[in-house]
SERO-4910 file (N, C-alpha, C, O; in steps of 0.05 Angstrom, whole numbers):
BEGIN
 pado doro    nc1    nc2    nc3   cac1   cac2   cac3    cc1    cc2    cc3    oc1    oc2    oc3
  Met    A    442   -805    576    411   -818    572    399   -782    552    402   -759    560
  Ser    A    385   -792    523    370   -783    511    339   -797    517    333   -820    508
  Gly    A    319   -780    534    299   -807    533    308   -834    539    330   -841    547
  Asn    A    293   -846    536    312   -876    542    320   -884    520    309   -904    512
  Ile    A    339   -873    504    373   -886    493    386   -864    512    384   -840    518
  Glu    A    404   -893    522    430   -894    521    459   -883    498    468   -892    476
  Leu    A    465   -861    513    487   -849    492    507   -848    490    520   -844    470
  Met    A    514   -852    515    542   -855    530    543   -867    555    523   -863    568
  Asn    A    565   -885    570    572   -902    581    600   -902    593    619   -910    580
  Ser    A    602   -890    620    648   -898    612    652   -920    628    671   -920    645
  Arg    A    631   -947    625    629   -978    633    647   -993    604    664  -1010    606
  Val    A    636   -978    580    635   -994    560    646   -976    538    639   -954    530
  Gly    A    666   -993    531    672   -964    497    711   -985    480    734   -979    476
  Gly    A    697  -1008    476    709  -1029    471    705  -1015    438    722  -1007    423
  Ser    A    682  -1017    436    669  -1014    409    692   -979    396    703   -977    374
  Glu    A    692   -964    413    687   -940    415    723   -948    407    728   -940    384
  Glu    A    743   -959    417    757   -953    412    769   -971    400    793   -968    397
  Ala    A    752  -1001    388    760   -994    361    753   -982    343    771   -983    327
  Leu    A    730   -967    334    735   -936    314    764   -930    309    776   -928    288
  Ala    A    777   -927    337    805   -911    332    819   -938    322    820   -938    298
  Arg    A    826   -951    329    848   -970    318    843   -981    295    858   -979    276
  Leu    A    820   -992    295    820  -1003    249    829   -979    240    853   -975    234
  Ser    A    810   -961    239    819   -927    221    851   -920    228    865   -920    208
  Cys    A    862   -916    245    893   -901    246    900   -930    229    899   -931    204
  Lys    A    907   -949    242    915   -973    216    919   -964    192    940   -958    182
  Lys    A    895   -963    182    900   -956    156    911   -919    147    909   -910    124
  Ile    A    921   -905    166    936   -879    153    962   -879    193    959   -865    212
  Ser    A    987   -904    186    995   -906    204   1022   -901    190   1041   -898    206
  Ala    A   1030   -899    163   1050   -889    153   1048   -865    143   1055   -860    120
  Arg    A   1033   -837    168   1034   -817    158   1043   -804    180   1026   -793    194
  Pro    A   1067   -802    186   1066   -779    211   1060   -758    220   1060   -752    244
  Gln    A   1050   -736    193   1032   -724    194   1004   -710    204    998   -686    207
  Ala    A    986   -742    208    971   -744    203    945   -720    211    948   -706    231
  Arg    A    920   -717    192    914   -705    196    878   -722    203    868   -738    187
  Ile    A    862   -711    237    842   -722    240    823   -713    250    830   -696    266
  Leu    A    802   -716    250    774   -700    258    755   -723    269    741   -734    252
  Ile    A    755   -731    291    741   -740    303    711   -728    316    710   -720    340
  Gly    A    687   -727    296    667   -721    306    650   -743    329    639   -764    325
  Gly    A    654   -725    361    629   -734    376    660   -745    403    677   -762    401
  Leu    A    654   -727    424    672   -730    441    667   -755    467    678   -776    475
  Gly    A    646   -738    474    629   -776    484    647   -777    507    652   -756    520
  Met    A    656   -795    512    672   -807    540    700   -811    534    712   -831    543
  Gly    A    712   -788    515    733   -798    500    740   -828    497    764   -832    499
  Phe    A    730   -842    494    741   -867    490    756   -873    453    772   -889    443
  Thr    A    744   -855    445    755   -861    416    782   -843    411    797   -853    395
  Leu    A    788   -820    421    805   -796    428    822   -806    448    841   -791    453
  Arg    A    823   -832    462    842   -829    474    859   -853    466    884   -855    470
  Ala    A    841   -877    449    860   -889    436    871   -885    415    890   -893    402
  Ala    A    855   -869    415    881   -861    373    905   -846    384    927   -845    373
  Leu    A    898   -833    410    925   -810    411    950   -824    413    966   -817    396
  Pro    A    962   -848    433    979   -867    426    984   -875    401   1008   -872    400
  Leu    A    978   -883    379    975   -888    348    989   -873    329    994   -878    305
  His    A    996   -854    343    995   -830    318   1029   -815    343   1030   -815    367
  Gly    A   1042   -808    328   1066   -787    331   1065   -760    342   1043   -748    345
  Pro    A   1087   -750    349   1077   -715    363   1068   -696    330   1051   -678    331
  Glu    A   1082   -704    304   1075   -687    291   1038   -694    275   1027   -685    254
  Ala    A   1030   -712    292    991   -719    291    975   -697    304    978   -692    328
  Arg    A    955   -683    288    932   -663    301    912   -676    295    910   -685    272
  Leu    A    888   -682    315    869   -690    308    843   -668    334    846   -660    357
  Val    A    821   -666    317    820   -639    319    784   -653    338    771   -664    320
  Val    A    776   -654    351    747   -671    360    724   -644    356    734   -621    361
  Ala    A    702   -644    351    684   -628    348    658   -640    369    646   -661    375
  Glu    A    658   -619    373    627   -634    390    619   -611    399    631   -591    407
  Leu    A    583   -618    395    560   -595    394    550   -590    414    542   -567    417
  Val    A    546   -611    437    538   -607    458    557   -595    477    574   -611    486
  Pro    A    557   -554    490    577   -556    508    581   -565    536    603   -563    546
  Gln    A    558   -578    552    557   -584    572    569   -608    564    587   -611    580
  Val    A    569   -626    549    599   -644    542    620   -641    549    629   -653    568
  Ile    A    634   -624    534    655   -610    540    671   -600    571    692   -599    582
  Ala    A    637   -594    573    649   -585    604    649   -611    621    668   -616    636
  Trp    A    631   -624    619    637   -652    632    666   -661    636    679   -664    657
  Ala    A    673   -662    613    699   -678    603    723   -659    620    740   -672    632
  Arg    A    724   -638    621    735   -613    628    741   -613    660    760   -604    672
  Gly    A    712   -628    673    707   -620    697    705   -644    709    722   -662    705
  Pro    A    685   -648    725    676   -677    734    680   -702    730    680   -721    746
  Leu    A    687   -701    697    688   -725    685    732   -728    676    745   -745    664
  Ala    A    740   -699    692    769   -699    680    780   -733    686    786   -749    669
  Asp    A    779   -736    711    796   -772    716    785   -789    695    800   -809    692
  Val    A    769   -789    682    769   -804    668    778   -796    636    777   -815    620
  Phe    A    786   -767    621    792   -753    615    820   -755    607    830   -752    585
  Gly    A    832   -761    630    864   -764    647    880   -736    624    867   -716    620
  Ala    A    901   -737    613    914   -715    601    908   -720    565    926   -716    548
  Ser    A    874   -730    556    877   -728    528    870   -695    520    880   -684    500
  Leu    A    855   -684    535    852   -654    537    867   -637    530    864   -619    514
  Thr    A    885   -643    544    912   -630    541    936   -627    524    950   -607    519
  Asp    A    934   -655    515    962   -662    492    965   -647    468    959   -652    445
  Pro    A    973   -632    475    985   -605    447    970   -621    414    957   -607    399
  Arg    A    973   -637    410    965   -659    388    930   -645    389    925   -624    376
  Val    A    922   -651    396    886   -646    416    881   -610    411    893   -591    419
  Arg    A    853   -612    391    831   -591    380    823   -598    393    833   -619    401
  Ile    A    799   -591    407    759   -596    425    749   -574    410    764   -556    418
  Glu    A    736   -566    396    721   -548    376    691   -556    383    683   -579    380
  Gln    A    674   -535    394    652   -538    406    627   -533    368    616   -512    360
  Ala    A    626   -550    359    629   -543    324    600   -570    322    596   -592    332
  Asp    A    589   -557    306    571   -592    288    599   -599    276    619   -585    271
  Val    A    594   -618    273    630   -633    260    614   -629    228    623   -611    214
  Gly    A    594   -645    218    577   -636    191    590   -600    182    605   -589    165
  Gln    A    584   -596    193    591   -560    182    619   -564    169    627   -565    146
  Leu    A    630   -567    194    678   -566    202    674   -600    166    685   -595    144
  Ile    A    664   -616    168    667   -630    149    655   -614    108    667   -614     87
  Arg    A    639   -607    112    633   -597     93    654   -561     85    653   -559     61
  Ser    A    661   -550     91    679   -537    105    700   -528     88    707   -506     81
  Val    A    715   -566     81    741   -565     73    742   -581     54    724   -598     54
  Arg    A    767   -582     27    770   -597     13    799   -617     28    815   -603     41
  Ser    A    803   -637     26    824   -644     21    830   -645     46    854   -640     44
  Arg    A    825   -648     70    844   -638    102    852   -666    106    876   -674    105
  Tyr    A    836   -677    109    838   -703    141    843   -723    129    830   -731    109
  Asp    A    869   -739    143    867   -766    128    853   -779    135    849   -798    119
  Ala    A    835   -779    162    811   -792    170    788   -778    178    790   -755    186
  Ile    A    768   -788    177    749   -777    188    732   -802    198    725   -821    185
  Leu    A    725   -792    239    720   -822    253    684   -797    260    678   -773    264
  Leu    A    671   -823    259    637   -811    272    628   -821    295    620   -843    288
  Asp    A    624   -819    317    614   -825    337    592   -804    342    590   -788    361
  Val    A    573   -808    320    555   -786    319    530   -805    325    525   -827    314
  Asp    A    512   -789    353    478   -797    359    487   -846    357    508   -857    361
  Asn    A    464   -856    351    474   -887    361    481   -888    319    462   -898    308
  Gly    A    492   -883    310    500   -892    292    474   -878    257    461   -857    255
  Pro    A    475   -892    244    461   -874    213    439   -864    210    431   -850    192
  Glu    A    424   -875    238    404   -861    244    394   -847    266    389   -854    289
  Gly    A    392   -815    251    390   -794    280    376   -809    310    368   -831    303
  Leu    A    373   -806    331    356   -818    345    362   -792    359    343   -776    355
  Ala    A    385   -781    375    376   -756    391    371   -736    376    352   -723    385
  Arg    A    381   -727    352    384   -706    330    375   -712    309    390   -723    293
  Glu    A    351   -709    302    350   -706    270    362   -697    253    362   -707    231
  Ala    A    382   -667    262    392   -664    243    421   -676    227    430   -670    205
  Asn    A    430   -701    252    442   -721    250    437   -742    221    452   -758    212
  Asn    A    416   -736    212    420   -758    187    437   -749    163    449   -765    149
  Asp    A    437   -725    161    453   -704    141    475   -723    141    474   -741    125
  Leu    A    502   -720    163    517   -734    159    537   -759    147    560   -764    140
  Tyr    A    502   -776    153    507   -804    136    488   -807    115    484   -829    104
  Ser    A    473   -781    108    463   -782     74    472   -779     55    487   -760     58
  Ala    A    474   -788     28    487   -789      0    508   -765      7    532   -768     13
  Ser    A    488   -730      4    505   -710      3    533   -702     28    555   -691     28
  Gly    A    509   -719     53    530   -714     77    560   -732     68    583   -726     71
  Leu    A    544   -760     53    583   -783     54    593   -771     33    617   -772     32
  Ser    A    581   -758     12    602   -743     -5    616   -718      5    641   -716      2
  Ala    A    603   -703     14    626   -682     25    646   -704     47    667   -711     36
  Ala    A    644   -710     63    662   -736     74    684   -737     63    706   -730     73
  Arg    A    675   -750     30    691   -764     17    710   -740     10    734   -743     13
  Glu    A    700   -713      0    707   -692    -14    738   -681     12    760   -674      5
  Ala    A    728   -683     40    741   -672     56    766   -693     63    780   -691     83
  Leu    A    766   -709     46    789   -730     51    811   -725     45    808   -707     28
  Arg    A    833   -729     48    859   -735     29    866   -763      9    870   -783     23
  Pro    A    866   -765     -8    882   -778    -25    884   -806     -4    904   -808     10
  Gly    A    860   -829     -2    863   -853      7    871   -848     32    889   -858     45
  Gly    A    842   -819     43    837   -821     68    810   -836     77    791   -832     62
  Val    A    807   -851     94    794   -859    118    771   -846    128    774   -831    147
  Leu    A    752   -849    121    729   -845    135    714   -873    150    708   -895    139
  Ala    A    711   -865    177    702   -888    197    680   -879    213    678   -859    228
  Val    A    660   -903    203    629   -894    228    619   -919    247    618   -943    241
  Trp    A    615   -908    266    600   -926    295    584   -935    294    586   -948    273
  Ser    A    570   -939    302    548   -941    302    533   -969    325    548   -981    339
  Ser    A    513   -973    325    499   -988    353    491  -1018    340    487  -1036    356
  Ser    A    487  -1023    307    473  -1034    291    467  -1027    262    458  -1007    251
  Pro    A    475  -1053    251    474  -1058    229    464  -1051    209    443  -1065    208
  Asp    A    465  -1033    184    446  -1016    169    462  -1025    141    486  -1021    136
  Arg    A    444  -1037    124    458  -1061    101    455  -1035     80    471  -1035     61
  Gly    A    435  -1011     82    432   -988     69    442   -976     63    443   -969     40
  Phe    A    462   -957     92    475   -946    108    508   -952     83    519   -935     68
  Thr    A    516   -981     88    532   -995     62    539   -991     39    561   -987     30
  Arg    A    512   -991     26    511   -986    -11    512   -958     -9    527   -947    -25
  Arg    A    497   -940     12    516   -907     11    544   -903      0    557   -891    -17
  Leu    A    548   -922     21    587   -918     37    591   -920      3    598   -900    -10
  Ala    A    588   -943     -9    593   -953    -36    591   -927    -55    610   -915    -65
  Arg    A    570   -924    -57    568   -919    -86    573   -885    -82    569   -871   -102
  Thr    A    582   -872    -53    601   -853    -55    634   -844    -60    649   -826    -53
  Gly    A    637   -873    -81    664   -868    -81    684   -884    -53    704   -873    -44
  Leu    A    676   -906    -44    698   -907    -17    697   -943    -29    684   -955    -46
  Arg    A    721   -951     -3    717   -976     -9    699   -984     16    691   -965     30
  Val    A    694   -999     21    683  -1004     50    681  -1032     53    674  -1050     38
  Glu    A    692  -1031     85    700  -1057    106    675  -1060    119    656  -1052    104
  Glu    A    669  -1066    135    646  -1066    148    650  -1091    177    643  -1114    177
  His    A    662  -1077    198    664  -1107    224    651  -1096    252    647  -1074    263
  Met    A    646  -1120    256    634  -1129    275    646  -1128    305    656  -1149    314
  Val    A    646  -1105    320    660  -1104    344    636  -1117    373    612  -1121    371
  Arg    A    653  -1119    394    630  -1129    415    641  -1086    427    658  -1069    419
  Ala    A    618  -1088    450    621  -1070    456    644  -1062    475    654  -1040    476
  Asn    A    650  -1083    492    674  -1084    513    686  -1095    512    696  -1104    532
  Gly    A    695  -1104    488    724  -1121    466    709  -1138    466    688  -1137    453
  Ser    A    720  -1168    488    703  -1189    486    679  -1200    491    676  -1223    497
  Arg    A    670  -1191    489    643  -1189    505    619  -1166    509    633  -1147    517
  Gly    A    599  -1159    508    581  -1143    506    566  -1140    483    568  -1154    463
  Ala    A    549  -1119    489    539  -1121    449    555  -1123    430    579  -1121    434
  Arg    A    543  -1126    400    565  -1125    378    551  -1102    364    533  -1109    349
  His    A    556  -1082    365    570  -1054    340    590  -1063    313    605  -1078    300
  Val    A    579  -1044    317    585  -1035    257    605  -1021    276    603  -1014    299
  Ile    A    621  -1020    260    642   -995    240    658  -1019    221    667  -1042    219
  Trp    A    650   -983    205    655   -983    174    679   -967    186    686   -955    206
  Ile    A    690   -974    156    728   -966    155    712   -966    116    705   -984    101
  Ala    A    713   -942    113    713   -932     85    735   -913     71    738   -889     75
  Thr    A    745   -925     59    773   -902     44    768   -901     27    752   -918     18
  Arg    A    774   -883     13    778   -868    -18    788   -895    -27    790   -916    -15
  Lys    A    794   -887    -56    787   -913    -76    823   -902    -92    838   -920   -100
  Asp    A    830   -872    -94    845   -856   -104    867   -865    -90    872   -854    -68
  Ala    A    883   -882    -97    909   -882    -76    933   -857    -71    941   -842    -89
  Ser    A    942   -854    -46    953   -845    -24    984   -823    -40    999   -811    -25
***
């Protein structure tokens, strides 16, 4: 919780799993996929992504809050299972926005589940990830044909337009919080228009 806002819940992860499925489907032909996941949370996205990739894939999870990493390795270890010790996975205590801005053409997919979506509710600095300059940086960090996937608790037409203006082909998916039921969440799948 952040004040009255629920940020994570171990009982509901269907839309976070859909974030992985929808984005990884777009890069399934890339055996050595390089994936950046912004936000460890309860690990739903990471755990859903792992079986979709072979042994040559590499997944970096950027988590800003050290306590979340400690919980994942400690009291929540049963929830995370073997995902944190998978040889394809590296956990970095880092700001995903800084990791994105530090590279060019490195990732086949960037999956963002940071805050509650394009509005920084928990941390105002998160707004930069979803700004025009933040989205341009994400586009530059992607390889040709790469995918930027963004999870949100609610729709945001302005954000959809910002994605499109950044030179990305945008799909907007409404998914249920727990698979076939629960709240409706939004996942944007934004693909670099250049061919892979």
